[in-house]
N, CA, C and O atoms as a MOPAC input file, in Angstrom:
PM7 MOZYME 1SCF
protein

 N   -278.27900 1   -81.59400 1  -246.99400 1
 C   -277.91300 1   -80.00700 1  -246.57000 1
 C   -276.94500 1   -79.70200 1  -246.44100 1
 O   -276.43200 1   -80.44100 1  -245.60000 1
 N   -275.94800 1   -78.64000 1  -246.94900 1
 C   -274.87900 1   -78.52600 1  -246.50500 1
 C   -274.80900 1   -77.54100 1  -245.37300 1
 O   -275.73000 1   -76.72700 1  -245.31200 1
 N   -273.96400 1   -77.49300 1  -244.56700 1
 C   -273.85400 1   -76.54000 1  -243.35500 1
 C   -273.10200 1   -75.51500 1  -244.09900 1
 O   -272.46300 1   -75.61300 1  -245.14700 1
 N   -273.36500 1   -74.30400 1  -243.16500 1
 C   -273.08100 1   -73.06500 1  -243.62600 1
 C   -271.55400 1   -72.91700 1  -243.65100 1
 O   -271.04700 1   -72.10300 1  -244.42200 1
 N   -270.61900 1   -73.85400 1  -242.64100 1
 C   -269.46500 1   -73.62000 1  -243.04300 1
 C   -268.70900 1   -74.54800 1  -244.17800 1
 O   -267.62700 1   -74.27100 1  -244.69700 1
 N   -269.45400 1   -75.61800 1  -244.42600 1
 C   -269.34600 1   -76.26900 1  -245.70900 1
 C   -269.50400 1   -75.25000 1  -247.00400 1
 O   -268.74600 1   -75.23700 1  -247.97400 1
 N   -270.52800 1   -74.49300 1  -246.82700 1
 C   -270.90500 1   -74.00800 1  -248.19000 1
 C   -270.01400 1   -72.47400 1  -248.36700 1
 O   -269.92000 1   -71.89200 1  -249.44800 1
 N   -269.41100 1   -71.98500 1  -247.08800 1
 C   -268.38600 1   -70.95000 1  -247.33500 1
 C   -267.24100 1   -71.84700 1  -247.88900 1
 O   -266.68700 1   -71.45900 1  -248.91800 1
 N   -266.89800 1   -72.81500 1  -247.40600 1
 C   -265.42900 1   -73.59900 1  -247.76500 1
 C   -265.61300 1   -73.91600 1  -249.28900 1
 O   -264.55800 1   -73.92700 1  -249.92300 1
 N   -266.70200 1   -74.16200 1  -249.95800 1
 C   -266.74600 1   -74.60900 1  -251.26000 1
 C   -267.07500 1   -72.85200 1  -251.96100 1
 O   -266.90600 1   -72.81300 1  -253.18000 1
 N   -267.36000 1   -71.94900 1  -251.52900 1
 C   -267.39000 1   -70.67700 1  -252.51300 1
 C   -265.95600 1   -70.30400 1  -252.26100 1
 O   -265.40100 1   -69.73300 1  -253.19900 1
 N   -265.23400 1   -70.52100 1  -251.14900 1
 C   -263.96000 1   -70.21900 1  -251.06600 1
 C   -263.00500 1   -71.09300 1  -252.18200 1
 O   -262.24200 1   -70.45100 1  -252.90300 1
 N   -263.06200 1   -72.33600 1  -252.28000 1
 C   -262.46600 1   -72.83700 1  -252.98200 1
 C   -262.71500 1   -72.50900 1  -254.51500 1
 O   -261.81800 1   -72.65100 1  -255.34600 1
 N   -263.91200 1   -72.09000 1  -254.82100 1
 C   -264.17500 1   -71.56600 1  -256.02900 1
 C   -263.73900 1   -70.26100 1  -256.16400 1
 O   -263.98800 1   -69.69200 1  -257.22700 1
 N   -263.23900 1   -69.77400 1  -255.44100 1
 C   -262.81000 1   -68.03400 1  -255.76900 1
 C   -261.60000 1   -68.55400 1  -255.75100 1
 O   -261.02900 1   -67.83000 1  -256.56700 1
 N   -260.56800 1   -69.55600 1  -255.26100 1
 C   -259.41200 1   -69.59100 1  -255.56000 1
 C   -259.08400 1   -70.36800 1  -256.65800 1
 O   -257.96000 1   -70.28300 1  -257.15400 1
 N   -260.00900 1   -71.18600 1  -257.13900 1
 C   -259.96500 1   -71.77700 1  -258.14500 1
 C   -259.98800 1   -70.28900 1  -259.60200 1
 O   -259.26000 1   -70.27300 1  -260.59400 1
 N   -260.88600 1   -69.40100 1  -259.28700 1
 C   -260.55000 1   -68.42300 1  -260.15500 1
 C   -259.49700 1   -67.47600 1  -260.07700 1
 O   -259.17200 1   -66.93400 1  -261.13300 1
 N   -258.91800 1   -67.18000 1  -259.06600 1
 C   -257.66500 1   -66.61200 1  -259.01400 1
 C   -256.69600 1   -67.06200 1  -259.48200 1
 O   -255.91200 1   -66.25000 1  -259.97200 1
 N   -256.30500 1   -68.67400 1  -259.53900 1
 C   -255.52300 1   -69.51000 1  -259.95800 1
 C   -255.64900 1   -69.39900 1  -261.49300 1
 O   -254.60700 1   -69.28900 1  -262.14000 1
 N   -256.71000 1   -69.41600 1  -262.05800 1
 C   -257.32100 1   -69.70800 1  -263.52700 1
 C   -256.56800 1   -68.19800 1  -264.09500 1
 O   -256.29600 1   -68.11000 1  -265.29300 1
 N   -256.31900 1   -67.26300 1  -263.33100 1
 C   -255.99800 1   -66.03700 1  -264.03900 1
 C   -254.98700 1   -65.94800 1  -264.84000 1
 O   -254.14300 1   -66.69700 1  -264.34800 1
 N   -254.48500 1   -65.39400 1  -265.95500 1
 C   -253.45300 1   -65.39400 1  -266.75000 1
 C   -252.25900 1   -64.68400 1  -265.94000 1
 O   -251.07800 1   -65.03200 1  -265.97200 1
 N   -252.83100 1   -63.56900 1  -265.17500 1
 C   -251.63600 1   -62.91800 1  -264.41800 1
 C   -251.31000 1   -63.47600 1  -263.22000 1
 O   -250.29700 1   -63.14500 1  -262.60300 1
 N   -252.27100 1   -64.49500 1  -262.74600 1
 C   -251.46200 1   -65.42000 1  -261.47300 1
 C   -250.57900 1   -66.35000 1  -262.22900 1
 O   -249.60000 1   -66.78400 1  -261.62100 1
 N   -250.73800 1   -66.65800 1  -263.24300 1
 C   -249.93400 1   -67.69300 1  -263.62300 1
 C   -248.52600 1   -67.18700 1  -264.09500 1
 O   -247.49900 1   -67.86600 1  -264.10300 1
 N   -248.65000 1   -65.89000 1  -264.48500 1
 C   -247.55100 1   -65.08400 1  -264.82900 1
 C   -246.62600 1   -64.97600 1  -263.58600 1
 O   -245.44200 1   -65.29700 1  -263.68400 1
 N   -247.30000 1   -64.40000 1  -262.08900 1
 C   -246.93500 1   -64.33700 1  -261.13400 1
 C   -246.19200 1   -65.54000 1  -260.47500 1
 O   -245.10300 1   -65.49900 1  -259.90100 1
 N   -246.88200 1   -66.46000 1  -260.64600 1
 C   -246.25800 1   -67.71500 1  -259.89800 1
 C   -245.21600 1   -68.12000 1  -260.86900 1
 O   -244.48100 1   -68.92600 1  -260.29900 1
 N   -244.81600 1   -67.90300 1  -262.13800 1
 C   -243.90300 1   -68.65400 1  -262.66700 1
 C   -242.56100 1   -67.38300 1  -262.60000 1
 O   -241.46800 1   -67.74300 1  -263.03900 1
 N   -242.68400 1   -66.05000 1  -262.09300 1
 C   -241.70600 1   -65.24300 1  -261.58400 1
 C   -241.22500 1   -65.74000 1  -260.39300 1
 O   -240.01500 1   -65.88500 1  -260.22000 1
 N   -242.21500 1   -66.07400 1  -259.37900 1
 C   -241.76600 1   -66.77300 1  -257.99500 1
 C   -240.99400 1   -67.80600 1  -258.25100 1
 O   -239.83200 1   -67.79400 1  -257.84600 1
 N   -241.49500 1   -68.87400 1  -258.96100 1
 C   -240.84300 1   -70.17600 1  -258.94800 1
 C   -239.34200 1   -69.92500 1  -259.71400 1
 O   -238.36200 1   -70.63400 1  -259.48500 1
 N   -239.34800 1   -68.86600 1  -260.59600 1
 C   -237.92700 1   -68.83800 1  -261.17100 1
 C   -236.85100 1   -68.24000 1  -259.94100 1
 O   -235.68800 1   -68.57200 1  -259.71600 1
 N   -237.61700 1   -67.35000 1  -259.33100 1
 C   -236.64600 1   -66.73800 1  -258.23700 1
 C   -236.50600 1   -68.05000 1  -257.33800 1
 O   -235.33500 1   -68.42600 1  -257.39300 1
 N   -237.19600 1   -68.78600 1  -256.62000 1
 C   -237.11900 1   -69.72800 1  -255.78800 1
 C   -235.91500 1   -70.93300 1  -256.40100 1
 O   -235.10000 1   -71.54700 1  -255.71300 1
 N   -236.10000 1   -71.01900 1  -257.78200 1
 C   -234.97500 1   -72.06100 1  -258.41900 1
 C   -233.66800 1   -71.15300 1  -258.64200 1
 O   -232.89800 1   -71.56700 1  -259.50900 1
 N   -233.37400 1   -70.16700 1  -258.08300 1
 C   -232.27100 1   -69.34400 1  -258.45400 1
 C   -231.38300 1   -69.19300 1  -257.16000 1
 O   -231.63800 1   -68.18700 1  -256.49800 1
 N   -230.46900 1   -69.94700 1  -256.72200 1
 C   -229.95100 1   -69.75100 1  -255.29900 1
 C   -229.31900 1   -68.65000 1  -255.19100 1
 O   -229.36600 1   -68.04400 1  -254.12100 1
 N   -228.61800 1   -68.16900 1  -256.23700 1
 C   -227.77500 1   -66.62400 1  -255.86700 1
 C   -228.64700 1   -65.50600 1  -255.70700 1
 O   -228.24500 1   -64.43800 1  -255.24500 1
 N   -229.86700 1   -65.71100 1  -256.08200 1
 C   -230.70400 1   -64.40800 1  -256.01700 1
 C   -231.33900 1   -64.48900 1  -254.82000 1
 O   -231.54200 1   -63.45300 1  -254.18800 1
 N   -231.78000 1   -65.82400 1  -254.28600 1
 C   -232.37600 1   -65.88200 1  -252.78000 1
 C   -231.61200 1   -65.75500 1  -251.83200 1
 O   -232.16900 1   -65.64200 1  -250.74000 1
 N   -230.22900 1   -65.72400 1  -251.84900 1
 C   -229.00000 1   -65.41500 1  -251.27600 1
 C   -228.98400 1   -63.90400 1  -251.25700 1
 O   -229.08900 1   -63.30700 1  -250.18500 1
 N   -228.87700 1   -63.36800 1  -252.21800 1
 C   -228.59000 1   -61.91300 1  -252.22300 1
 C   -230.07400 1   -61.32100 1  -251.70400 1
 O   -230.04700 1   -60.31700 1  -250.99200 1
 N   -231.26500 1   -61.87400 1  -252.01800 1
 C   -232.16800 1   -61.20000 1  -251.30200 1
 C   -232.44300 1   -61.23700 1  -249.74600 1
 O   -232.98100 1   -60.35700 1  -249.07400 1
 N   -231.90500 1   -62.57500 1  -249.28700 1
 C   -231.86000 1   -62.78900 1  -247.61400 1
 C   -231.04100 1   -61.62800 1  -247.18500 1
 O   -231.42400 1   -60.74900 1  -246.41300 1
 N   -229.65600 1   -61.72000 1  -247.86600 1
 C   -228.66700 1   -60.70400 1  -247.14900 1
 C   -229.13200 1   -59.32600 1  -247.25300 1
 O   -228.72100 1   -58.60700 1  -246.34300 1
 N   -229.96600 1   -58.70200 1  -248.22200 1
 C   -230.52300 1   -57.56200 1  -248.18200 1
 C   -231.50800 1   -57.46800 1  -246.98400 1
 O   -231.35000 1   -56.59000 1  -246.13600 1
 N   -232.58000 1   -58.41700 1  -246.90500 1
 C   -233.45600 1   -58.47800 1  -245.92900 1
 C   -232.62200 1   -58.16300 1  -244.32400 1
 O   -232.74400 1   -57.35100 1  -243.40700 1
 N   -231.97300 1   -59.02800 1  -244.56500 1
 C   -231.10800 1   -59.43400 1  -242.84300 1
 C   -230.68700 1   -58.05100 1  -242.81200 1
 O   -230.93300 1   -57.46200 1  -241.75900 1
 N   -230.01800 1   -57.29900 1  -243.87000 1
 C   -229.07100 1   -56.02000 1  -243.30700 1
 C   -230.07200 1   -55.14300 1  -243.01200 1
 O   -229.95800 1   -54.44900 1  -242.00200 1
 N   -231.30800 1   -55.02200 1  -243.91200 1
 C   -232.16100 1   -53.77100 1  -243.71700 1
 C   -232.96100 1   -53.96100 1  -242.33200 1
 O   -233.58400 1   -53.02000 1  -241.84100 1
 N   -232.90300 1   -55.34500 1  -241.67600 1
 C   -233.65900 1   -55.47900 1  -240.25400 1
 C   -232.77700 1   -55.22700 1  -239.11500 1
 O   -233.15200 1   -54.87700 1  -237.99600 1
 N   -231.44200 1   -55.45500 1  -239.53300 1
 C   -230.50800 1   -55.12500 1  -238.66300 1
 C   -230.18000 1   -53.47800 1  -238.51500 1
 O   -229.82600 1   -52.97300 1  -237.45000 1
 N   -230.31700 1   -52.90600 1  -239.47800 1
 C   -230.61100 1   -51.45900 1  -239.47500 1
 C   -231.61900 1   -51.07400 1  -238.72000 1
 O   -231.49000 1   -50.50200 1  -237.63800 1
 N   -232.83100 1   -51.41300 1  -239.33400 1
 C   -233.97900 1   -51.04900 1  -238.61400 1
 C   -233.99700 1   -51.25400 1  -237.14200 1
 O   -234.41700 1   -50.38300 1  -236.38100 1
 N   -233.53700 1   -52.41300 1  -236.73500 1
 C   -233.59600 1   -52.84500 1  -235.49200 1
 C   -232.36600 1   -51.73800 1  -234.58700 1
 O   -232.70800 1   -51.28800 1  -233.49300 1
 N   -231.42800 1   -51.50300 1  -234.97800 1
 C   -230.36500 1   -50.50100 1  -234.44600 1
 C   -231.02400 1   -49.05700 1  -234.15600 1
 O   -230.99900 1   -48.46600 1  -233.07600 1
 N   -231.80000 1   -48.48500 1  -235.71700 1
 C   -232.65700 1   -47.45200 1  -235.54800 1
 C   -233.66600 1   -47.46900 1  -234.13100 1
 O   -233.57000 1   -46.54800 1  -233.31900 1
 N   -234.25500 1   -48.15800 1  -234.00500 1
 C   -235.42200 1   -48.42700 1  -233.26100 1
 C   -234.67200 1   -48.40700 1  -231.91200 1
 O   -235.12100 1   -47.68700 1  -231.02000 1
 N   -233.72900 1   -49.03400 1  -231.73000 1
 C   -233.00900 1   -48.63900 1  -230.32900 1
 C   -232.29600 1   -47.72900 1  -230.03000 1
 O   -231.70900 1   -47.70600 1  -228.94900 1
 N   -232.17200 1   -46.55500 1  -231.14600 1
 C   -231.80100 1   -45.35700 1  -230.97300 1
 C   -230.18500 1   -45.50800 1  -231.15400 1
 O   -229.49000 1   -44.66900 1  -230.58000 1
 N   -229.53600 1   -46.55100 1  -231.93400 1
 C   -228.06400 1   -46.64300 1  -231.76600 1
 C   -227.99700 1   -45.76000 1  -233.60500 1
 O   -228.81700 1   -45.91700 1  -234.51000 1
 N   -227.04300 1   -45.09400 1  -233.61600 1
 C   -226.63800 1   -44.22800 1  -234.81300 1
 C   -226.02300 1   -45.23900 1  -235.68000 1
 O   -225.13900 1   -46.05700 1  -235.42600 1
 N   -226.83200 1   -44.95700 1  -237.00700 1
 C   -226.09200 1   -45.79800 1  -237.97100 1
 C   -224.78300 1   -44.96500 1  -238.84700 1
 O   -224.56300 1   -43.75900 1  -238.95900 1
 N   -224.19200 1   -45.92500 1  -239.28700 1
 C   -222.81900 1   -45.19100 1  -239.98500 1
 C   -223.25400 1   -45.02800 1  -241.37000 1
 O   -224.18600 1   -45.57700 1  -241.95800 1
 N   -222.23200 1   -43.99500 1  -241.86300 1
 C   -222.48300 1   -44.00400 1  -243.28100 1
 C   -222.08400 1   -45.11100 1  -244.18200 1
 O   -222.65300 1   -45.38300 1  -245.23900 1
 N   -221.01600 1   -45.75700 1  -243.66000 1
 C   -220.71900 1   -47.06400 1  -244.47200 1
 C   -221.77000 1   -48.43700 1  -244.33600 1
 O   -221.78800 1   -49.26600 1  -245.24500 1
 N   -222.58000 1   -48.58000 1  -243.19600 1
 C   -223.59200 1   -49.20200 1  -242.92300 1
 C   -224.58000 1   -49.01100 1  -244.20800 1
 O   -224.83100 1   -49.83800 1  -245.08400 1
 N   -225.04400 1   -47.73800 1  -244.07100 1
 C   -226.18600 1   -47.21100 1  -245.20600 1
 C   -225.43000 1   -47.37600 1  -246.44800 1
 O   -226.00800 1   -48.11600 1  -247.24400 1
 N   -224.52100 1   -46.99500 1  -246.77500 1
 C   -223.84400 1   -47.21400 1  -248.06600 1
 C   -223.85800 1   -48.70300 1  -248.42000 1
 O   -224.38300 1   -48.98300 1  -249.49800 1
 N   -223.44800 1   -49.52600 1  -247.80800 1
 C   -223.35600 1   -51.17200 1  -248.33500 1
 C   -224.75800 1   -51.64300 1  -248.10000 1
 O   -225.00900 1   -52.58600 1  -248.85000 1
 N   -225.77400 1   -51.31300 1  -247.31000 1
 C   -227.03700 1   -51.56900 1  -247.55500 1
 C   -227.80100 1   -51.06800 1  -248.78900 1
 O   -228.70900 1   -51.69000 1  -249.34000 1
 N   -227.33000 1   -49.88100 1  -249.15200 1
 C   -228.15800 1   -49.41500 1  -250.40400 1
 C   -227.28600 1   -49.89000 1  -251.58900 1
 O   -227.85500 1   -49.92900 1  -252.68000 1
 N   -225.85200 1   -50.29500 1  -251.52800 1
 C   -225.35200 1   -51.14500 1  -252.85400 1
 C   -225.89800 1   -52.50900 1  -252.83200 1
 O   -226.34800 1   -52.97300 1  -253.88000 1
 N   -225.90800 1   -53.23100 1  -251.70400 1
 C   -226.57600 1   -54.58000 1  -252.07900 1
 C   -228.21900 1   -54.55200 1  -252.55300 1
 O   -228.75300 1   -55.37700 1  -253.29400 1
 N   -228.82100 1   -53.45300 1  -251.95800 1
 C   -230.19800 1   -53.03900 1  -252.29000 1
 C   -230.44700 1   -52.64800 1  -253.85400 1
 O   -231.39100 1   -53.18000 1  -254.43800 1
 N   -229.63000 1   -51.74800 1  -254.51600 1
 C   -229.42200 1   -51.56800 1  -255.76200 1
 C   -228.93500 1   -52.69300 1  -256.55200 1
 O   -229.31600 1   -52.77100 1  -257.72000 1
 N   -228.12200 1   -53.60100 1  -256.06300 1
 C   -227.38900 1   -54.98500 1  -256.90400 1
 C   -228.99200 1   -55.77800 1  -256.89900 1
 O   -229.56700 1   -56.06800 1  -257.94800 1
 N   -229.45500 1   -56.00300 1  -255.78300 1
 C   -230.81600 1   -56.60800 1  -255.82300 1
 C   -231.77300 1   -56.30400 1  -256.85000 1
 O   -232.15400 1   -57.08900 1  -257.71900 1
 N   -232.15700 1   -55.03900 1  -256.68200 1
 C   -233.22000 1   -54.43700 1  -257.91400 1
 C   -232.61500 1   -54.53000 1  -259.05400 1
 O   -233.38400 1   -54.44100 1  -260.01100 1
 N   -231.22700 1   -54.71600 1  -259.37600 1
 C   -230.97700 1   -54.46500 1  -260.68900 1
 C   -230.83200 1   -56.29100 1  -261.31300 1
 O   -230.48000 1   -56.46600 1  -262.47900 1
 N   -231.08100 1   -57.27700 1  -260.57800 1
 C   -230.97100 1   -58.66400 1  -261.05400 1
 C   -232.19500 1   -59.16900 1  -261.20000 1
 O   -232.90300 1   -59.59100 1  -260.28600 1
 N   -232.50900 1   -59.12500 1  -262.56800 1
 C   -233.65800 1   -59.39800 1  -263.41800 1
 C   -234.50000 1   -60.41200 1  -262.60900 1
 O   -235.64000 1   -60.05100 1  -262.31500 1
 N   -234.13500 1   -61.48200 1  -262.26200 1
 C   -234.95700 1   -62.70300 1  -261.62700 1
 C   -235.21200 1   -61.72500 1  -260.26800 1
 O   -236.41000 1   -61.46600 1  -260.15300 1
 N   -234.54000 1   -61.24100 1  -259.42500 1
 C   -234.86500 1   -60.58600 1  -258.20500 1
 C   -236.06300 1   -59.77200 1  -258.48500 1
 O   -237.21000 1   -60.05100 1  -258.13500 1
 N   -235.61700 1   -58.56300 1  -259.26300 1
 C   -236.87600 1   -57.68400 1  -259.79400 1
 C   -238.07600 1   -58.16400 1  -259.97200 1
 O   -239.08400 1   -57.64000 1  -259.49900 1
 N   -238.06100 1   -59.32600 1  -260.75500 1
 C   -239.12600 1   -59.83900 1  -261.17000 1
 C   -240.07200 1   -60.50300 1  -259.98500 1
 O   -241.29700 1   -60.52400 1  -259.87500 1
 N   -238.93200 1   -61.08500 1  -259.06600 1
 C   -239.76800 1   -61.57200 1  -257.99800 1
 C   -240.49800 1   -60.43300 1  -257.06500 1
 O   -241.67600 1   -60.40200 1  -256.71000 1
 N   -239.49300 1   -59.55200 1  -256.79300 1
 C   -240.16700 1   -58.56600 1  -256.04100 1
 C   -241.53800 1   -57.82900 1  -256.44100 1
 O   -242.34900 1   -57.33800 1  -255.65500 1
 N   -241.62300 1   -57.87000 1  -258.08400 1
 C   -242.89000 1   -57.14800 1  -258.56000 1
 C   -244.00900 1   -58.43900 1  -258.52700 1
 O   -245.21200 1   -58.20000 1  -258.42800 1
 N   -243.56200 1   -59.62000 1  -258.60700 1
 C   -244.47900 1   -60.37900 1  -258.39700 1
 C   -245.10700 1   -60.44100 1  -256.80900 1
 O   -246.30900 1   -60.41700 1  -256.54300 1
 N   -244.12300 1   -60.51800 1  -255.94100 1
 C   -244.73400 1   -59.94400 1  -254.40400 1
 C   -245.78700 1   -59.04600 1  -254.37400 1
 O   -246.85300 1   -59.21000 1  -253.78000 1
 N   -245.45500 1   -58.10300 1  -255.02900 1
 C   -246.02200 1   -56.65400 1  -254.91000 1
 C   -247.66400 1   -57.30000 1  -255.67500 1
 O   -248.72600 1   -57.41200 1  -255.06300 1
 N   -247.49400 1   -57.53300 1  -256.67700 1
 C   -248.76300 1   -58.16400 1  -257.31800 1
 C   -249.68600 1   -58.92600 1  -256.57500 1
 O   -250.83400 1   -58.51000 1  -256.41800 1
 N   -249.26100 1   -60.13000 1  -256.04400 1
 C   -249.55300 1   -61.00600 1  -254.97000 1
 C   -250.49000 1   -60.35500 1  -253.91600 1
 O   -251.60700 1   -60.73700 1  -253.56600 1
 N   -249.84100 1   -59.38300 1  -253.53300 1
 C   -250.11800 1   -58.59200 1  -252.24900 1
 C   -251.16400 1   -57.90600 1  -252.49100 1
 O   -251.99400 1   -57.75000 1  -251.59500 1
 N   -251.36000 1   -57.31400 1  -253.84200 1
 C   -252.45000 1   -56.49700 1  -254.30900 1
 C   -253.81700 1   -57.52900 1  -254.34600 1
 O   -254.85100 1   -57.18400 1  -253.77300 1
 N   -253.74200 1   -58.50900 1  -254.89800 1
 C   -254.62200 1   -59.35100 1  -254.87500 1
 C   -255.14100 1   -60.12900 1  -253.51900 1
 O   -256.27200 1   -60.48700 1  -253.19300 1
 N   -254.21700 1   -60.21600 1  -253.04000 1
 C   -254.65600 1   -60.76500 1  -251.28900 1
 C   -255.20000 1   -59.17000 1  -250.76500 1
 O   -256.30600 1   -59.32900 1  -250.24700 1
 N   -254.88100 1   -58.02800 1  -250.73800 1
 C   -255.40500 1   -57.11500 1  -250.25500 1
 C   -256.98400 1   -56.57800 1  -250.73000 1
 O   -257.82500 1   -55.88300 1  -250.16000 1
 N   -256.94300 1   -57.20200 1  -251.94800 1
 C   -258.54300 1   -56.71800 1  -252.98900 1
 C   -259.29000 1   -57.80600 1  -252.12500 1
 O   -260.04100 1   -57.36700 1  -251.25400 1
 N   -259.18700 1   -59.03000 1  -252.24700 1
 C   -259.99400 1   -60.12500 1  -251.52100 1
 C   -260.17000 1   -59.89100 1  -250.29400 1
 O   -261.29900 1   -60.22300 1  -249.93300 1
 N   -259.43100 1   -59.38600 1  -249.36000 1
 C   -259.56100 1   -59.07800 1  -248.07100 1
 C   -260.51300 1   -57.90000 1  -247.77700 1
 O   -261.30800 1   -57.90600 1  -246.83700 1
 N   -260.36100 1   -56.83500 1  -248.70200 1
 C   -261.23900 1   -55.49700 1  -248.59900 1
 C   -262.46800 1   -55.91900 1  -248.87500 1
 O   -263.36300 1   -55.37700 1  -248.22600 1
 N   -262.86700 1   -56.98100 1  -249.89200 1
 C   -264.24400 1   -57.30000 1  -250.28800 1
 C   -264.83500 1   -57.93000 1  -248.91400 1
 O   -265.76300 1   -57.38700 1  -248.31400 1
 N   -264.18100 1   -59.18500 1  -248.44800 1
 C   -264.69600 1   -59.81200 1  -247.33000 1
 C   -264.61000 1   -58.92400 1  -246.06900 1
 O   -265.25400 1   -59.44000 1  -245.15600 1
 N   -264.12600 1   -57.95700 1  -245.77900 1
 C   -264.08600 1   -56.97200 1  -244.78300 1
 C   -265.21500 1   -56.14100 1  -245.05500 1
 O   -266.04700 1   -55.94100 1  -244.17000 1
 N   -265.31800 1   -55.66700 1  -246.12200 1
 C   -266.36300 1   -54.79400 1  -246.34700 1
 C   -268.14200 1   -55.57200 1  -246.41800 1
 O   -269.27900 1   -55.12400 1  -246.26500 1
 N   -267.56200 1   -56.90000 1  -246.72600 1
 C   -268.99900 1   -57.64900 1  -246.77200 1
 C   -269.62500 1   -57.65100 1  -245.06300 1
 O   -270.79300 1   -57.47900 1  -244.71400 1
 N   -268.58200 1   -57.87100 1  -244.30900 1
 C   -268.67400 1   -57.85200 1  -242.82600 1
 C   -269.26000 1   -56.77000 1  -242.41900 1
 O   -270.29600 1   -56.86900 1  -241.76200 1
 N   -268.75000 1   -55.60400 1  -242.70900 1
 C   -268.97500 1   -54.28700 1  -242.08300 1
 C   -270.29100 1   -53.86000 1  -242.68100 1
 O   -271.12600 1   -53.46600 1  -241.86600 1
 N   -270.62900 1   -53.86400 1  -243.94600 1
 C   -271.99600 1   -53.77300 1  -244.48100 1
 C   -273.37900 1   -54.48500 1  -244.40800 1
 O   -274.53400 1   -54.06100 1  -244.41200 1
 N   -272.74300 1   -55.91700 1  -244.33100 1
 C   -273.64100 1   -57.08600 1  -244.01700 1
 C   -274.51200 1   -57.50400 1  -245.35900 1
 O   -275.60600 1   -58.06900 1  -245.36400 1
 N   -273.66300 1   -57.03500 1  -246.59800 1
 C   -274.24800 1   -57.34200 1  -247.81600 1
 C   -272.93300 1   -57.51100 1  -248.76800 1
 O   -271.82700 1   -57.25800 1  -248.29000 1
 N   -273.03400 1   -57.83600 1  -249.79200 1
 C   -271.94700 1   -57.86100 1  -250.73700 1
 C   -271.69100 1   -56.37400 1  -251.17700 1
 O   -272.62700 1   -55.57700 1  -251.25800 1
 N   -270.36500 1   -56.02100 1  -251.46400 1
 C   -270.25500 1   -54.67300 1  -251.52900 1
 C   -270.07900 1   -54.40600 1  -253.11200 1
 O   -269.65300 1   -55.24300 1  -253.90800 1
 N   -270.51600 1   -52.99000 1  -253.45000 1
 C   -270.52700 1   -52.76000 1  -254.82000 1
 C   -269.00900 1   -52.06500 1  -254.94400 1
 O   -268.19700 1   -51.89200 1  -254.03500 1
 N   -268.89600 1   -51.73700 1  -256.30000 1
 C   -267.48300 1   -51.18000 1  -256.62800 1
 C   -267.52500 1   -49.60300 1  -255.98300 1
 O   -266.53600 1   -49.00400 1  -255.56100 1
 N   -268.91700 1   -49.08400 1  -256.01200 1
 C   -268.92800 1   -47.94400 1  -255.42100 1
 C   -268.59000 1   -48.00000 1  -253.64600 1
 O   -267.90300 1   -47.07600 1  -253.21000 1
 N   -268.92700 1   -48.74500 1  -252.96200 1
 C   -268.57800 1   -48.94900 1  -251.90200 1
 C   -267.22500 1   -49.22700 1  -251.41800 1
 O   -266.81900 1   -48.95500 1  -250.28800 1
 N   -266.57700 1   -49.77100 1  -252.32200 1
 C   -265.06500 1   -50.06100 1  -252.11900 1
 C   -264.28400 1   -49.03100 1  -252.83400 1
 O   -263.05900 1   -49.13700 1  -252.76700 1
 N   -264.79400 1   -48.03800 1  -253.51700 1
 C   -264.08300 1   -46.87700 1  -253.97100 1
 C   -264.48400 1   -45.72300 1  -253.18900 1
 O   -263.98100 1   -44.73900 1  -253.73100 1
 N   -265.09300 1   -45.41400 1  -252.26100 1
 C   -265.74100 1   -44.44200 1  -251.82700 1
 C   -264.54100 1   -43.53800 1  -251.64400 1
 O   -264.80400 1   -42.33600 1  -251.68600 1
 N   -263.03600 1   -43.93800 1  -251.41000 1
 C   -262.37200 1   -42.85800 1  -251.31200 1
 C   -262.02800 1   -42.19600 1  -249.96600 1
 O   -261.10600 1   -41.39700 1  -249.79900 1
 N   -262.86100 1   -42.61700 1  -249.05800 1
 C   -262.79700 1   -42.12300 1  -247.56600 1
 C   -261.91600 1   -43.10400 1  -247.03100 1
 O   -261.72900 1   -44.23700 1  -247.47400 1
 N   -261.24500 1   -42.42000 1  -245.76500 1
 C   -260.55700 1   -43.01800 1  -244.95200 1
 C   -261.12700 1   -43.76600 1  -243.89300 1
 O   -260.50600 1   -44.58800 1  -243.21900 1
 N   -262.70600 1   -43.37100 1  -243.71500 1
 C   -263.28000 1   -43.98400 1  -242.80100 1
 C   -264.08500 1   -43.19100 1  -242.35800 1
 O   -263.87800 1   -42.01800 1  -242.67000 1
 N   -265.25800 1   -43.47900 1  -241.50700 1
 C   -266.25100 1   -42.48800 1  -240.74800 1
 C   -265.27800 1   -41.84700 1  -239.83100 1
 O   -264.33900 1   -42.37100 1  -239.23100 1
 N   -265.74600 1   -40.40300 1  -239.83600 1
 C   -265.02300 1   -39.27900 1  -238.97800 1
 C   -263.83900 1   -39.02800 1  -239.48100 1
 O   -263.13100 1   -38.48200 1  -238.63500 1
 N   -263.20500 1   -39.21900 1  -240.69300 1
 C   -261.89400 1   -38.90200 1  -240.76400 1
 C   -261.63200 1   -37.52600 1  -241.40200 1
 O   -260.50800 1   -37.08600 1  -241.64300 1
 N   -262.63000 1   -36.98400 1  -241.61400 1
 C   -262.59900 1   -35.58500 1  -242.02500 1
 C   -262.11300 1   -35.24000 1  -243.51000 1
 O   -262.15500 1   -34.08300 1  -243.92900 1
 N   -261.73500 1   -36.11500 1  -244.14000 1
 C   -261.07500 1   -36.11400 1  -245.56500 1
 C   -262.26100 1   -35.69900 1  -246.57600 1
 O   -261.88900 1   -35.18500 1  -247.63100 1
 N   -263.31200 1   -35.82300 1  -246.42400 1
 C   -264.41300 1   -35.72800 1  -247.47300 1
 C   -264.43200 1   -36.12500 1  -248.76000 1
 O   -264.98500 1   -35.54900 1  -249.69700 1
 N   -263.70300 1   -37.30500 1  -248.78400 1
 C   -263.39900 1   -37.88400 1  -250.30900 1
 C   -264.62200 1   -38.08600 1  -250.79800 1
 O   -264.76500 1   -38.52400 1  -251.94000 1

């Protein structure tokens, strides 16, 4: 007889197999792989991430940003988004994040409800109990 942990691990592997078998997942992986094989796109991406992080850190410390710093960052960010390999990578990252959020939402709702959630449970539109938005 399987232990609970082994059973959960087996079902989790089945879920992973199902995700990997999806054509959309294969497309996402191919876009990520193309980016990882392109050194110039990776350098361009890292440069934008580093500059963005530096600007954010300066803002958090209350240091004013110069117009030149902002313009330089925006120029690099725009060039990154115009690079088709980098753009495909950014889109693939977003798609992968949506899959991860969806799986996480199902698991979290299962723990919250004590049962497998229905679509209605997930699409309630509410921000949570007591939010006051009345969706």
